[in-house]
A tleap script that builds the chain and sets N, CA, C and O, in Angstrom:
source leaprc.protein.ff14SB
mol = sequence {
  NMET GLY ARG PRO ARG GLY THR PRO LYS THR
  GLY GLY ARG LYS LYS GLY THR PRO ASN LYS
  ILE THR SER SER LEU LYS GLU PHE ILE ARG
  ASN LEU ILE ASN ASP ASN ARG GLU GLN ILE
  ILE LYS ASP LEU ARG ALA LEU GLN PRO TYR
  GLN ARG LEU LEU PHE VAL GLU ARG LEU ILE
  ASN TYR VAL LEU PRO LYS GLN ALA SER VAL
  ASP ILE GLN THR GLN ILE GLU ALA GLU TYR
  LYS ALA LEU GLU ARG LEU ILE ASP GLU ALA
  PRO ASP GLU PHE VAL ASN LYS ILE THR ASP
  LYS ILE ILE LYS ILE GLN GLU GLU LYS GLU
  ASN CGLY
}
set mol.1.N position { 1.053 -1.097 -0.472 }
set mol.1.CA position { -0.163 -0.109 0.142 }
set mol.1.C position { 1.176 1.025 -0.239 }
set mol.1.O position { 2.399 0.891 -0.269 }
set mol.2.N position { 0.262 2.148 -0.494 }
set mol.2.CA position { 1.131 3.693 -1.369 }
set mol.2.C position { 1.136 4.426 0.064 }
set mol.2.O position { 0.350 4.112 0.959 }
set mol.3.N position { 2.113 5.445 0.184 }
set mol.3.CA position { 1.763 6.476 1.208 }
set mol.3.C position { 0.549 7.252 1.167 }
set mol.3.O position { -0.044 7.223 0.089 }
set mol.4.N position { -0.043 8.058 2.252 }
set mol.4.CA position { -1.508 8.779 2.553 }
set mol.4.C position { -1.368 9.530 1.593 }
set mol.4.O position { -0.265 9.735 1.086 }
set mol.5.N position { -2.722 10.199 1.080 }
set mol.5.CA position { -2.445 11.403 0.412 }
set mol.5.C position { -2.045 12.440 0.978 }
set mol.5.O position { -2.135 12.395 2.205 }
set mol.6.N position { -1.556 13.539 0.466 }
set mol.6.CA position { -1.075 14.934 1.293 }
set mol.6.C position { 0.138 14.684 2.028 }
set mol.6.O position { 0.621 15.518 2.794 }
set mol.7.N position { 0.786 13.212 1.743 }
set mol.7.CA position { 2.407 13.142 3.245 }
set mol.7.C position { 2.859 13.366 1.903 }
set mol.7.O position { 2.397 13.145 0.784 }
set mol.8.N position { 4.072 13.953 2.437 }
set mol.8.CA position { 6.006 13.864 1.371 }
set mol.8.C position { 6.404 12.993 1.369 }
set mol.8.O position { 6.653 12.235 2.306 }
set mol.9.N position { 6.598 12.868 0.025 }
set mol.9.CA position { 7.179 11.977 -1.457 }
set mol.9.C position { 8.813 11.818 0.605 }
set mol.9.O position { 9.353 12.731 1.230 }
set mol.10.N position { 8.887 10.453 0.776 }
set mol.10.CA position { 10.305 10.701 1.651 }
set mol.10.C position { 11.106 9.134 1.513 }
set mol.10.O position { 11.437 8.314 2.370 }
set mol.11.N position { 11.224 9.153 0.162 }
set mol.11.CA position { 12.371 7.598 -0.530 }
set mol.11.C position { 12.188 7.946 -1.598 }
set mol.11.O position { 11.813 8.995 -2.123 }
set mol.12.N position { 12.686 6.307 -2.158 }
set mol.12.CA position { 12.168 6.323 -3.697 }
set mol.12.C position { 13.344 6.847 -4.803 }
set mol.12.O position { 14.486 7.252 -4.591 }
set mol.13.N position { 12.783 6.715 -5.751 }
set mol.13.CA position { 14.188 7.267 -6.915 }
set mol.13.C position { 14.233 8.696 -7.158 }
set mol.13.O position { 13.237 9.151 -7.721 }
set mol.14.N position { 15.051 9.413 -6.897 }
set mol.14.CA position { 15.109 10.980 -6.773 }
set mol.14.C position { 15.198 11.546 -8.581 }
set mol.14.O position { 15.706 11.122 -9.619 }
set mol.15.N position { 14.344 12.769 -8.137 }
set mol.15.CA position { 13.634 12.995 -10.347 }
set mol.15.C position { 14.926 13.171 -10.952 }
set mol.15.O position { 15.759 14.053 -10.748 }
set mol.16.N position { 14.947 12.450 -11.520 }
set mol.16.CA position { 16.057 12.323 -12.950 }
set mol.16.C position { 16.697 10.997 -12.532 }
set mol.16.O position { 17.504 10.998 -13.462 }
set mol.17.N position { 16.961 9.953 -11.925 }
set mol.17.CA position { 16.997 9.227 -11.800 }
set mol.17.C position { 16.575 7.851 -12.374 }
set mol.17.O position { 16.180 6.995 -11.583 }
set mol.18.N position { 16.640 7.548 -13.888 }
set mol.18.CA position { 16.978 6.631 -14.170 }
set mol.18.C position { 16.097 5.309 -14.043 }
set mol.18.O position { 16.843 4.397 -13.686 }
set mol.19.N position { 14.633 4.814 -14.222 }
set mol.19.CA position { 14.855 3.548 -13.709 }
set mol.19.C position { 14.936 2.483 -14.201 }
set mol.19.O position { 14.488 2.364 -15.341 }
set mol.20.N position { 15.488 1.402 -13.582 }
set mol.20.CA position { 16.774 0.350 -13.097 }
set mol.20.C position { 15.769 -0.353 -14.276 }
set mol.20.O position { 16.315 -0.725 -15.314 }
set mol.21.N position { 14.464 -0.516 -14.136 }
set mol.21.CA position { 13.613 -1.800 -15.497 }
set mol.21.C position { 13.851 -1.290 -16.913 }
set mol.21.O position { 14.463 -1.722 -17.891 }
set mol.22.N position { 13.137 -0.213 -16.645 }
set mol.22.CA position { 13.246 0.692 -18.093 }
set mol.22.C position { 14.380 0.522 -18.719 }
set mol.22.O position { 14.331 -0.040 -19.813 }
set mol.23.N position { 15.844 1.017 -18.120 }
set mol.23.CA position { 17.029 1.504 -18.875 }
set mol.23.C position { 17.332 -0.476 -19.270 }
set mol.23.O position { 17.050 -0.987 -20.354 }
set mol.24.N position { 17.853 -1.124 -18.245 }
set mol.24.CA position { 17.284 -2.408 -18.728 }
set mol.24.C position { 16.945 -3.415 -19.648 }
set mol.24.O position { 17.515 -4.479 -19.889 }
set mol.25.N position { 15.780 -2.840 -20.194 }
set mol.25.CA position { 14.787 -3.572 -21.231 }
set mol.25.C position { 14.929 -2.344 -22.252 }
set mol.25.O position { 14.236 -2.441 -23.265 }
set mol.26.N position { 15.586 -1.410 -22.149 }
set mol.26.CA position { 16.171 -0.254 -23.344 }
set mol.26.C position { 18.205 -1.060 -23.966 }
set mol.26.O position { 18.765 -1.214 -25.051 }
set mol.27.N position { 18.460 -1.242 -22.953 }
set mol.27.CA position { 19.952 -1.986 -23.550 }
set mol.27.C position { 19.531 -3.179 -24.012 }
set mol.27.O position { 20.032 -3.526 -25.082 }
set mol.28.N position { 18.450 -4.188 -23.314 }
set mol.28.CA position { 18.586 -5.580 -23.924 }
set mol.28.C position { 17.123 -5.484 -25.619 }
set mol.28.O position { 16.724 -6.480 -26.222 }
set mol.29.N position { 16.781 -4.318 -25.859 }
set mol.29.CA position { 16.420 -3.908 -27.348 }
set mol.29.C position { 17.109 -3.751 -27.486 }
set mol.29.O position { 17.657 -4.852 -27.532 }
set mol.30.N position { 18.154 -2.673 -27.742 }
set mol.30.CA position { 20.003 -2.474 -28.431 }
set mol.30.C position { 20.733 -3.407 -28.443 }
set mol.30.O position { 21.625 -3.528 -29.282 }
set mol.31.N position { 20.537 -4.120 -27.660 }
set mol.31.CA position { 21.526 -5.123 -27.857 }
set mol.31.C position { 21.102 -6.285 -29.242 }
set mol.31.O position { 21.913 -6.538 -30.133 }
set mol.32.N position { 18.948 -7.207 -29.154 }
set mol.32.CA position { 18.524 -7.209 -30.128 }
set mol.32.C position { 18.619 -7.026 -31.559 }
set mol.32.O position { 18.822 -7.824 -32.474 }
set mol.33.N position { 18.448 -5.940 -31.531 }
set mol.33.CA position { 18.897 -5.289 -32.639 }
set mol.33.C position { 20.078 -5.201 -33.168 }
set mol.33.O position { 20.327 -5.680 -34.274 }
set mol.34.N position { 20.946 -4.577 -32.442 }
set mol.34.CA position { 22.301 -4.850 -32.771 }
set mol.34.C position { 22.261 -5.922 -32.878 }
set mol.34.O position { 21.825 -6.092 -34.017 }
set mol.35.N position { 22.467 -7.048 -32.345 }
set mol.35.CA position { 23.079 -8.728 -32.711 }
set mol.35.C position { 22.188 -9.142 -33.522 }
set mol.35.O position { 22.409 -10.315 -33.822 }
set mol.36.N position { 20.636 -8.420 -34.368 }
set mol.36.CA position { 19.920 -9.080 -35.220 }
set mol.36.C position { 19.793 -8.372 -36.159 }
set mol.36.O position { 18.749 -8.529 -36.792 }
set mol.37.N position { 20.934 -7.134 -36.730 }
set mol.37.CA position { 21.215 -6.145 -38.099 }
set mol.37.C position { 20.548 -7.212 -39.122 }
set mol.37.O position { 19.351 -7.278 -39.399 }
set mol.38.N position { 21.592 -8.033 -39.621 }
set mol.38.CA position { 21.796 -8.737 -41.025 }
set mol.38.C position { 20.350 -9.311 -41.483 }
set mol.38.O position { 19.861 -9.235 -42.610 }
set mol.39.N position { 19.676 -10.022 -40.089 }
set mol.39.CA position { 18.617 -10.770 -40.426 }
set mol.39.C position { 17.346 -9.701 -40.391 }
set mol.39.O position { 16.380 -10.105 -41.038 }
set mol.40.N position { 17.171 -8.385 -39.739 }
set mol.40.CA position { 16.515 -7.245 -39.766 }
set mol.40.C position { 16.132 -7.761 -41.705 }
set mol.40.O position { 15.387 -8.450 -42.403 }
set mol.41.N position { 17.393 -6.722 -41.754 }
set mol.41.CA position { 17.657 -5.638 -42.526 }
set mol.41.C position { 17.229 -7.056 -43.690 }
set mol.41.O position { 16.792 -6.419 -44.648 }
set mol.42.N position { 17.135 -8.480 -44.067 }
set mol.42.CA position { 17.021 -9.330 -44.818 }
set mol.42.C position { 15.415 -9.493 -44.796 }
set mol.42.O position { 14.809 -9.901 -45.788 }
set mol.43.N position { 14.809 -9.163 -43.663 }
set mol.43.CA position { 13.564 -9.733 -43.725 }
set mol.43.C position { 12.417 -7.893 -44.019 }
set mol.43.O position { 11.216 -7.761 -43.783 }
set mol.44.N position { 13.264 -6.955 -44.498 }
set mol.44.CA position { 12.472 -6.034 -44.259 }
set mol.44.C position { 12.683 -5.934 -45.639 }
set mol.44.O position { 11.939 -5.107 -46.166 }
set mol.45.N position { 13.775 -6.745 -46.710 }
set mol.45.CA position { 13.950 -6.620 -48.253 }
set mol.45.C position { 12.910 -7.424 -48.436 }
set mol.45.O position { 12.299 -6.944 -49.392 }
set mol.46.N position { 12.286 -8.509 -48.010 }
set mol.46.CA position { 11.371 -9.658 -47.941 }
set mol.46.C position { 9.828 -8.849 -48.096 }
set mol.46.O position { 8.970 -9.442 -48.749 }
set mol.47.N position { 9.596 -7.935 -47.688 }
set mol.47.CA position { 8.481 -7.251 -47.093 }
set mol.47.C position { 8.588 -6.508 -48.736 }
set mol.47.O position { 9.466 -6.094 -49.493 }
set mol.48.N position { 6.606 -6.698 -48.693 }
set mol.48.CA position { 6.206 -5.769 -50.291 }
set mol.48.C position { 6.738 -4.248 -50.006 }
set mol.48.O position { 6.971 -4.060 -48.812 }
set mol.49.N position { 6.987 -3.076 -50.896 }
set mol.49.CA position { 7.363 -2.140 -50.741 }
set mol.49.C position { 6.466 -0.956 -49.612 }
set mol.49.O position { 7.074 -0.102 -48.967 }
set mol.50.N position { 5.078 -1.121 -49.564 }
set mol.50.CA position { 4.146 -0.736 -49.403 }
set mol.50.C position { 4.503 -0.805 -47.242 }
set mol.50.O position { 4.785 -0.029 -46.329 }
set mol.51.N position { 4.219 -2.309 -47.468 }
set mol.51.CA position { 4.583 -3.438 -45.686 }
set mol.51.C position { 6.326 -2.521 -45.190 }
set mol.51.O position { 6.723 -2.012 -44.142 }
set mol.52.N position { 6.951 -2.703 -46.606 }
set mol.52.CA position { 8.524 -1.634 -46.187 }
set mol.52.C position { 7.986 0.113 -45.699 }
set mol.52.O position { 7.961 0.453 -44.517 }
set mol.53.N position { 7.798 0.562 -46.247 }
set mol.53.CA position { 7.227 2.041 -45.999 }
set mol.53.C position { 6.557 2.015 -44.720 }
set mol.53.O position { 6.448 3.168 -44.305 }
set mol.54.N position { 6.137 1.291 -44.045 }
set mol.54.CA position { 5.456 1.338 -43.265 }
set mol.54.C position { 6.172 0.778 -41.672 }
set mol.54.O position { 5.815 1.300 -40.616 }
set mol.55.N position { 6.832 0.065 -41.704 }
set mol.55.CA position { 8.165 -0.259 -41.245 }
set mol.55.C position { 9.375 1.160 -40.592 }
set mol.55.O position { 9.810 1.525 -39.499 }
set mol.56.N position { 9.503 1.563 -42.006 }
set mol.56.CA position { 10.705 2.715 -42.128 }
set mol.56.C position { 9.874 3.784 -41.205 }
set mol.56.O position { 10.351 3.909 -40.077 }
set mol.57.N position { 8.612 4.647 -41.509 }
set mol.57.CA position { 7.773 5.235 -40.871 }
set mol.57.C position { 7.801 4.613 -39.603 }
set mol.57.O position { 8.642 5.178 -38.905 }
set mol.58.N position { 7.248 3.705 -39.022 }
set mol.58.CA position { 7.062 3.666 -37.472 }
set mol.58.C position { 8.738 3.161 -36.768 }
set mol.58.O position { 8.840 2.886 -35.573 }
set mol.59.N position { 9.816 3.113 -37.628 }
set mol.59.CA position { 11.547 3.504 -36.918 }
set mol.59.C position { 11.237 4.924 -36.946 }
set mol.59.O position { 11.290 5.481 -35.849 }
set mol.60.N position { 10.851 5.806 -38.196 }
set mol.60.CA position { 11.247 7.450 -37.891 }
set mol.60.C position { 10.908 8.026 -37.381 }
set mol.60.O position { 11.304 9.190 -37.318 }
set mol.61.N position { 9.588 7.350 -36.443 }
set mol.61.CA position { 8.891 8.469 -35.184 }
set mol.61.C position { 10.165 7.773 -34.235 }
set mol.61.O position { 10.664 8.890 -34.090 }
set mol.62.N position { 10.817 7.159 -33.707 }
set mol.62.CA position { 11.137 6.983 -32.774 }
set mol.62.C position { 12.869 8.305 -32.641 }
set mol.62.O position { 13.417 8.856 -31.687 }
set mol.63.N position { 13.145 8.285 -34.205 }
set mol.63.CA position { 14.721 9.016 -34.636 }
set mol.63.C position { 14.030 10.165 -34.551 }
set mol.63.O position { 14.410 10.700 -33.509 }
set mol.64.N position { 13.207 10.851 -35.088 }
set mol.64.CA position { 13.025 12.425 -35.579 }
set mol.64.C position { 11.841 12.808 -34.932 }
set mol.64.O position { 10.774 12.203 -34.830 }
set mol.65.N position { 12.183 13.880 -34.520 }
set mol.65.CA position { 10.928 14.784 -33.358 }
set mol.65.C position { 10.118 14.701 -34.061 }
set mol.65.O position { 10.351 14.908 -35.252 }
set mol.66.N position { 8.769 14.349 -33.605 }
set mol.66.CA position { 7.165 14.898 -34.142 }
set mol.66.C position { 6.974 16.230 -34.067 }
set mol.66.O position { 7.041 16.830 -32.995 }
set mol.67.N position { 6.723 16.797 -35.183 }
set mol.67.CA position { 6.338 18.413 -35.782 }
set mol.67.C position { 5.165 19.213 -35.342 }
set mol.67.O position { 4.114 18.635 -35.618 }
set mol.68.N position { 5.020 20.245 -34.804 }
set mol.68.CA position { 3.565 19.884 -34.572 }
set mol.68.C position { 2.741 20.834 -35.107 }
set mol.68.O position { 2.909 22.004 -34.762 }
set mol.69.N position { 1.873 20.547 -35.894 }
set mol.69.CA position { 1.145 21.010 -37.311 }
set mol.69.C position { 0.497 22.648 -36.748 }
set mol.69.O position { -0.033 22.812 -35.649 }
set mol.70.N position { 0.663 23.555 -37.612 }
set mol.70.CA position { -0.006 24.762 -37.039 }
set mol.70.C position { -0.465 25.011 -39.204 }
set mol.70.O position { 0.060 24.601 -40.239 }
set mol.71.N position { -1.683 25.889 -38.867 }
set mol.71.CA position { -2.391 25.830 -39.244 }
set mol.71.C position { -2.276 27.603 -40.015 }
set mol.71.O position { -2.563 28.596 -39.346 }
set mol.72.N position { -1.859 27.680 -41.337 }
set mol.72.CA position { -1.392 29.297 -41.679 }
set mol.72.C position { -1.938 30.175 -40.925 }
set mol.72.O position { -1.044 30.891 -40.475 }
set mol.73.N position { -3.087 30.530 -40.505 }
set mol.73.CA position { -3.258 31.044 -40.145 }
set mol.73.C position { -2.902 31.556 -38.275 }
set mol.73.O position { -2.645 32.500 -37.527 }
set mol.74.N position { -3.120 30.214 -38.350 }
set mol.74.CA position { -2.404 31.083 -36.695 }
set mol.74.C position { -0.758 30.792 -36.529 }
set mol.74.O position { -0.197 30.843 -35.435 }
set mol.75.N position { 0.081 30.408 -38.077 }
set mol.75.CA position { 1.386 31.492 -37.928 }
set mol.75.C position { 1.561 32.509 -38.016 }
set mol.75.O position { 2.442 33.152 -37.447 }
set mol.76.N position { 0.199 33.152 -39.264 }
set mol.76.CA position { 0.642 34.609 -39.088 }
set mol.76.C position { -0.461 35.486 -38.172 }
set mol.76.O position { -0.823 36.634 -38.427 }
set mol.77.N position { -0.820 34.818 -37.260 }
set mol.77.CA position { -1.180 35.515 -36.132 }
set mol.77.C position { 0.084 35.533 -35.176 }
set mol.77.O position { 0.277 36.602 -34.597 }
set mol.78.N position { 0.818 34.678 -34.974 }
set mol.78.CA position { 2.118 34.718 -34.293 }
set mol.78.C position { 2.899 35.654 -34.996 }
set mol.78.O position { 3.505 36.338 -34.171 }
set mol.79.N position { 3.165 36.002 -36.188 }
set mol.79.CA position { 4.130 36.455 -36.970 }
set mol.79.C position { 3.943 37.722 -36.418 }
set mol.79.O position { 4.667 38.408 -35.697 }
set mol.80.N position { 2.575 37.944 -37.003 }
set mol.80.CA position { 2.095 39.501 -36.581 }
set mol.80.C position { 2.344 40.013 -34.799 }
set mol.80.O position { 2.952 41.027 -34.456 }
set mol.81.N position { 1.661 38.954 -33.816 }
set mol.81.CA position { 2.231 39.023 -32.923 }
set mol.81.C position { 3.762 39.318 -32.812 }
set mol.81.O position { 4.138 40.187 -32.024 }
set mol.82.N position { 4.689 38.598 -33.603 }
set mol.82.CA position { 5.634 39.599 -32.968 }
set mol.82.C position { 6.615 40.099 -33.520 }
set mol.82.O position { 7.836 40.014 -33.391 }
set mol.83.N position { 5.538 40.927 -34.505 }
set mol.83.CA position { 6.255 41.834 -35.127 }
set mol.83.C position { 5.393 43.196 -34.224 }
set mol.83.O position { 5.951 44.278 -34.042 }
set mol.84.N position { 4.115 42.928 -33.778 }
set mol.84.CA position { 3.729 44.079 -32.626 }
set mol.84.C position { 4.657 44.545 -31.602 }
set mol.84.O position { 4.717 45.726 -31.258 }
set mol.85.N position { 5.424 43.562 -31.086 }
set mol.85.CA position { 6.225 43.594 -30.217 }
set mol.85.C position { 7.442 43.966 -30.174 }
set mol.85.O position { 8.144 44.252 -29.204 }
set mol.86.N position { 7.718 43.948 -31.528 }
set mol.86.CA position { 9.412 44.346 -32.197 }
set mol.86.C position { 9.148 46.112 -32.118 }
set mol.86.O position { 9.825 46.877 -31.432 }
set mol.87.N position { 7.911 46.531 -33.066 }
set mol.87.CA position { 7.555 47.462 -32.911 }
set mol.87.C position { 7.183 48.657 -31.342 }
set mol.87.O position { 7.354 49.841 -31.049 }
set mol.88.N position { 6.805 47.846 -30.936 }
set mol.88.CA position { 6.515 48.402 -30.193 }
set mol.88.C position { 8.264 48.419 -28.964 }
set mol.88.O position { 8.228 49.272 -28.077 }
set mol.89.N position { 9.259 47.730 -29.009 }
set mol.89.CA position { 9.940 48.020 -28.175 }
set mol.89.C position { 10.778 48.362 -28.832 }
set mol.89.O position { 11.633 48.935 -28.157 }
set mol.90.N position { 11.102 48.301 -30.255 }
set mol.90.CA position { 12.603 49.578 -30.944 }
set mol.90.C position { 12.005 50.947 -31.081 }
set mol.90.O position { 10.975 51.605 -30.930 }
set mol.91.N position { 13.071 50.979 -31.400 }
set mol.91.CA position { 13.635 52.917 -30.921 }
set mol.91.C position { 12.664 53.052 -32.320 }
set mol.91.O position { 12.419 52.303 -33.266 }
set mol.92.N position { 12.215 54.545 -31.886 }
set mol.92.CA position { 11.027 54.634 -33.330 }
set mol.92.C position { 11.879 55.103 -34.393 }
set mol.92.O position { 11.415 55.451 -35.479 }
set mol.93.N position { 13.342 55.128 -34.069 }
set mol.93.CA position { 14.080 55.467 -35.883 }
set mol.93.C position { 14.508 54.295 -36.095 }
set mol.93.O position { 15.698 54.471 -36.356 }
set mol.94.N position { 14.283 53.142 -36.154 }
set mol.94.CA position { 14.974 51.829 -36.262 }
set mol.94.C position { 12.899 51.853 -37.217 }
set mol.94.O position { 12.832 51.960 -38.442 }
set mol.95.N position { 11.748 51.754 -36.460 }
set mol.95.CA position { 10.484 52.344 -36.762 }
set mol.95.C position { 10.366 52.895 -38.212 }
set mol.95.O position { 10.352 52.391 -39.335 }
set mol.96.N position { 10.308 53.797 -37.841 }
set mol.96.CA position { 10.898 54.724 -39.211 }
set mol.96.C position { 11.463 54.035 -40.524 }
set mol.96.O position { 10.909 53.946 -41.619 }
set mol.97.N position { 12.434 53.672 -40.217 }
set mol.97.CA position { 13.491 53.014 -41.223 }
set mol.97.C position { 12.508 52.300 -42.007 }
set mol.97.O position { 12.212 52.381 -43.199 }
set mol.98.N position { 12.090 51.613 -41.106 }
set mol.98.CA position { 11.135 49.450 -41.842 }
set mol.98.C position { 10.362 50.194 -42.454 }
set mol.98.O position { 10.486 50.317 -43.672 }
set mol.99.N position { 9.384 50.866 -41.755 }
set mol.99.CA position { 8.262 51.817 -42.889 }
set mol.99.C position { 8.674 52.790 -43.791 }
set mol.99.O position { 7.908 52.783 -44.754 }
set mol.100.N position { 9.686 53.753 -43.917 }
set mol.100.CA position { 10.068 53.870 -45.111 }
set mol.100.C position { 10.189 52.625 -46.590 }
set mol.100.O position { 9.634 52.517 -47.684 }
set mol.101.N position { 11.568 51.628 -45.581 }
set mol.101.CA position { 11.836 50.328 -46.467 }
set mol.101.C position { 10.255 50.040 -46.935 }
set mol.101.O position { 9.718 50.184 -48.034 }
set mol.102.N position { 9.836 49.667 -45.907 }
set mol.102.CA position { 8.088 49.042 -46.821 }
set mol.102.C position { 6.855 50.142 -48.167 }
set mol.102.O position { 6.204 49.833 -49.165 }
set mol.103.N position { 7.070 51.248 -47.515 }
set mol.103.CA position { 7.083 52.028 -48.599 }
set mol.103.C position { 7.667 52.268 -50.029 }
set mol.103.O position { 7.196 52.739 -51.065 }
set mol.104.N position { 8.453 51.937 -49.797 }
set mol.104.CA position { 9.735 52.062 -50.464 }
set mol.104.C position { 9.459 50.683 -51.836 }
set mol.104.O position { 9.173 50.693 -53.034 }
set mol.105.N position { 9.680 49.873 -51.027 }
set mol.105.CA position { 8.596 48.168 -51.556 }
set mol.105.C position { 7.864 48.425 -52.387 }
set mol.105.O position { 7.961 48.399 -53.614 }
set mol.106.N position { 6.795 48.787 -51.466 }
set mol.106.CA position { 5.089 49.273 -52.390 }
set mol.106.C position { 5.079 50.361 -53.336 }
set mol.106.O position { 4.079 51.034 -53.583 }
set mol.107.N position { 5.854 50.467 -53.692 }
set mol.107.CA position { 6.324 51.908 -54.912 }
set mol.107.C position { 6.914 50.565 -55.660 }
set mol.107.O position { 5.997 49.745 -55.654 }
set mol.108.N position { 7.624 50.226 -56.052 }
set mol.108.CA position { 8.903 49.685 -57.053 }
set mol.108.C position { 7.552 49.190 -57.077 }
set mol.108.O position { 6.735 50.034 -57.445 }
set mol.109.N position { 6.891 47.572 -56.662 }
set mol.109.CA position { 6.140 46.738 -57.045 }
set mol.109.C position { 4.510 47.431 -57.929 }
set mol.109.O position { 3.788 46.918 -58.785 }
set mol.110.N position { 4.451 48.750 -57.230 }
set mol.110.CA position { 2.889 49.350 -58.395 }
set mol.110.C position { 4.359 49.973 -59.481 }
set mol.110.O position { 5.071 48.970 -59.420 }
set mol.111.N position { 4.751 50.478 -59.923 }
set mol.111.CA position { 5.259 51.147 -60.721 }
set mol.111.C position { 6.651 50.130 -61.493 }
set mol.111.O position { 7.489 50.714 -62.179 }
set mol.112.N position { 6.719 48.874 -61.309 }
set mol.112.CA position { 6.406 47.301 -61.642 }
set mol.112.C position { 8.588 47.218 -62.587 }
set mol.112.O position { 9.009 46.169 -63.075 }
savepdb mol mol.pdb
quit
């Protein structure tokens, strides 16, 4: 039975200390894969192209971080907010230079 709710934790692993069972299992899986690389490659080659792609896709999830999907409108709003903060914090001379540059670019577009 665990400790009663509301009582402070006094023992066990300290925060950040790896769990021995988890690290042992990870090491076992790592060794299993390393020891069977040739067989895994043979099995992978024996799969149909679609199955191979699914397998590779699943492996990629363990290697590459997942990207958060951001819709265009959310991204535009975030960029406008960042621009507003920059304008609020920047000295007036810089804001004036940026404004002049934007006006110049717009005039060049209109004049072709």
